[in-house]
VOMI-544182 format. One line per field, with one value per residue (C-alpha): residue in three letters; x, z, y; residue number from 1. Coordinates in pm, 1 decimal, always signed. Layout:
BEGIN
residu [ALA|...]
u [X|...]
w [Z|...]
v [Y|...]
num [NUM|...]
This chain:
BEGIN
residu [MET|ASP|VAL|GLY|ASP|LYS|LEU|ILE|LYS|VAL|GLU|ASN|GLU|LYS|ILE|ASN|ASP|ASN|TYR|LYS|LEU|ASN|LYS|LEU|GLN|SER|LEU|PHE|LYS|LYS|ASN|THR|LYS|ASN|THR|ILE|LEU|VAL|SER|LEU|LYS|ASN|SER|LYS|GLY|ASN|ILE|TYR|ASN|THR|THR|LEU|ASN|LYS|ALA|ALA|ALA|GLU|GLU|MET|ILE|ILE|TYR|TYR|ASN|GLU|THR|LYS|ILE|ASN|SER|GLY|ARG|ILE|GLY|ILE|SER|TYR|GLN|LEU|LYS|SER|ASP|THR|ILE|PHE|VAL|THR|SER|VAL|GLU|LYS|ASN|GLY|PRO|SER|PHE|LYS|ALA|GLY|LEU|LYS|THR|GLY|ASP|LYS|ILE|VAL|SER|ILE|ASP|LYS|VAL|LYS|VAL|ASN|THR|PHE|GLN|ASN|ASP|TYR|ALA|LYS|VAL|SER|ALA|LYS|LEU|ARG|GLY|GLU|LYS|GLY|THR|LYS|VAL|SER|VAL|ASP|VAL|LEU|SER|LYS|GLU|SER|ASN|LYS|ILE|THR|THR|ILE|GLN|ILE|THR|ARG|GLU|ILE|ILE|LYS|LEU|LYS]
u [+0.0|+120.5|+14.4|-266.9|-394.4|-772.3|-982.1|-1254.1|-1379.5|-1387.6|-1460.3|-1575.8|-1831.7|-1796.7|-1710.8|-1932.4|-1914.2|-2106.5|-1878.4|-1843.2|-1595.5|-1876.4|-1956.6|-1592.7|-1590.7|-1899.1|-1718.5|-1432.9|-1675.7|-1793.0|-1441.1|-1244.1|-918.4|-872.9|-782.0|-994.2|-967.2|-952.3|-927.3|-727.7|-658.3|-310.0|-213.4|-168.6|-527.4|-429.9|-655.8|-504.1|-616.2|-444.9|-533.4|-509.5|-523.9|-791.8|-577.8|-456.1|-808.1|-944.4|-667.0|-757.8|-1125.9|-1033.0|-802.3|-1076.2|-1337.1|-1107.8|-992.2|-1359.5|-1396.8|-1068.3|-881.8|-519.4|-263.6|+112.8|+154.5|+316.2|+246.0|+375.0|+387.3|+334.7|+544.3|+527.3|+737.8|+810.3|+636.7|+834.7|+791.1|+735.0|+675.3|+665.6|+440.8|+657.4|+609.4|+374.5|+405.0|+644.1|+859.6|+885.6|+977.9|+1258.1|+1106.3|+1236.4|+1131.8|+1305.7|+1297.2|+1143.4|+901.2|+942.4|+704.4|+423.7|+375.0|+595.8|+381.1|+593.2|+466.1|+451.4|+165.8|-57.1|-31.2|-12.9|-345.5|-338.7|-653.6|-493.3|-173.0|-371.5|-580.0|-261.3|-95.4|-403.1|-569.5|-700.0|-532.3|-251.9|-193.6|+143.6|+242.3|+580.2|+747.0|+1069.4|+1242.8|+1527.6|+1691.1|+1795.7|+2088.2|+2236.2|+2100.1|+2018.7|+1683.9|+1567.5|+1239.5|+1057.1|+759.2|+515.0|+231.8|-75.3|-220.0|-520.2|-408.5|-661.0|-675.0|-574.3]
w [+0.0|-78.7|+12.5|-222.1|-291.0|-290.4|-91.6|-318.5|-156.3|+182.4|+175.1|-188.4|-93.6|-276.0|-55.4|-55.9|+126.6|+423.8|+511.4|+888.6|+1129.1|+1310.9|+986.7|+958.2|+1320.8|+1264.2|+973.7|+1209.1|+1458.0|+1182.3|+1054.1|+1239.8|+1048.7|+1217.9|+881.1|+621.3|+242.8|+90.1|-269.6|-351.0|-661.9|-699.9|-867.6|-1202.0|-1187.9|-1114.9|-871.1|-626.2|-322.7|+12.6|+356.4|+660.7|+1030.3|+1235.5|+1335.9|+982.3|+841.1|+1095.8|+1002.8|+635.6|+705.0|+923.6|+645.3|+385.7|+592.9|+695.9|+342.9|+252.3|+515.3|+431.5|+759.3|+760.0|+725.6|+721.8|+411.8|+532.7|+538.3|+839.8|+1042.4|+1416.1|+1631.3|+2011.2|+2080.0|+1725.5|+1411.8|+1111.6|+817.6|+513.3|+259.5|+243.8|-8.3|-246.4|-189.7|+102.1|+448.2|+590.5|+276.9|+307.4|+676.1|+597.9|+707.7|+504.1|+434.9|+693.5|+968.7|+1301.2|+1491.5|+1867.3|+1995.8|+1871.7|+2043.3|+2329.9|+2379.4|+2346.0|+2082.6|+2328.0|+2514.9|+2210.7|+2276.2|+1906.0|+1837.1|+1480.8|+1540.2|+1832.9|+1637.8|+1336.8|+1550.7|+1694.9|+1354.4|+1185.0|+1262.2|+1118.5|+802.5|+884.6|+1239.0|+1337.2|+1484.9|+1644.9|+1599.4|+1750.2|+1477.8|+1489.2|+1152.6|+952.7|+816.9|+1127.5|+1396.7|+1606.2|+1742.0|+1618.6|+1656.1|+1335.6|+1305.8|+1033.3|+913.1|+827.2|+478.0|+286.4|+90.1|-157.3|-269.5|-630.2]
v [+0.0|+348.2|+699.3|+793.9|+441.9|+456.4|+210.8|+71.7|-251.5|-422.7|-797.1|-756.3|-488.1|-155.3|+140.0|+446.9|+779.4|+641.6|+350.7|+337.9|+182.7|-1.7|-184.3|-287.0|-398.9|-612.5|-782.8|-870.5|-1024.2|-1260.7|-1326.9|-1595.2|-1529.5|-1188.9|-1037.4|-866.5|-847.2|-498.6|-383.2|-72.0|+134.1|+280.2|+607.9|+428.9|+299.9|-60.8|-245.7|-491.0|-689.5|-725.0|-854.4|-632.7|-706.1|-531.9|-231.4|-168.3|-204.6|+42.3|+285.9|+246.4|+325.5|+624.9|+746.6|+700.1|+882.7|+1167.6|+1237.7|+1279.2|+1555.3|+1727.1|+1686.2|+1793.6|+1515.6|+1489.9|+1268.1|+947.6|+576.2|+389.4|+72.3|+85.6|-146.1|-110.5|+199.2|+319.8|+440.2|+313.7|+553.3|+330.2|+609.2|+986.9|+1158.7|+1359.7|+1734.5|+1659.5|+1816.5|+1554.1|+1563.4|+1943.3|+1909.6|+1662.0|+1329.7|+1035.6|+677.9|+460.8|+722.6|+622.3|+846.1|+794.2|+1063.1|+1287.6|+1624.5|+1498.4|+1185.1|+870.0|+627.5|+335.5|+510.0|+446.5|+68.6|-25.8|+148.5|+284.4|+490.8|+677.0|+742.3|+858.4|+1093.8|+1244.5|+1291.3|+1440.8|+1768.9|+2087.7|+2215.0|+2459.7|+2333.5|+2192.6|+1859.7|+1800.9|+1462.4|+1332.3|+1134.5|+887.2|+950.2|+644.9|+847.9|+1009.1|+772.8|+1083.6|+1198.0|+1537.3|+1723.7|+1810.1|+2046.1|+1941.7|+2164.9|+1959.0|+1999.5|+1874.1|+1569.2|+1436.1|+1075.8|+1034.4]
num [1|2|3|4|5|6|7|8|9|10|11|12|13|14|15|16|17|18|19|20|21|22|23|24|25|26|27|28|29|30|31|32|33|34|35|36|37|38|39|40|41|42|43|44|45|46|47|48|49|50|51|52|53|54|55|56|57|58|59|60|61|62|63|64|65|66|67|68|69|70|71|72|73|74|75|76|77|78|79|80|81|82|83|84|85|86|87|88|89|90|91|92|93|94|95|96|97|98|99|100|101|102|103|104|105|106|107|108|109|110|111|112|113|114|115|116|117|118|119|120|121|122|123|124|125|126|127|128|129|130|131|132|133|134|135|136|137|138|139|140|141|142|143|144|145|146|147|148|149|150|151|152|153|154|155|156|157|158|159|160|161|162]
């Protein structure tokens, strides 16, 4: 999955503007595998399927819904692992790119709140990273290049799905 990939189906059901997290959660209650099948369309128009665990699927639905209401975002994709957010991609010319965040960097705190306090909850991390357009979020980043922790201020912007 990449920044800008558009969610189009969950468990082979087309997504519309009213798709809700509670509907997704009810699918997980029925699903014994603890994963869910989603279909996505990338920036080149290619459609592909992938399976997501519950946390990642919830994050995808939150992302989908929030991009519909124009919340400010920082333009990254990430993986959350206990005490660290691993930056897996940075949207070119997006807010994080402009602030100097790079793929491979590790975010260890958001607005002085250590990542481990989020207890691997993608929804909580997402809520902390997103906010009103033009507002700033401060992240402490362990750079993959220098292996030093620096604080970066990122101004949230409206990022539309392609």
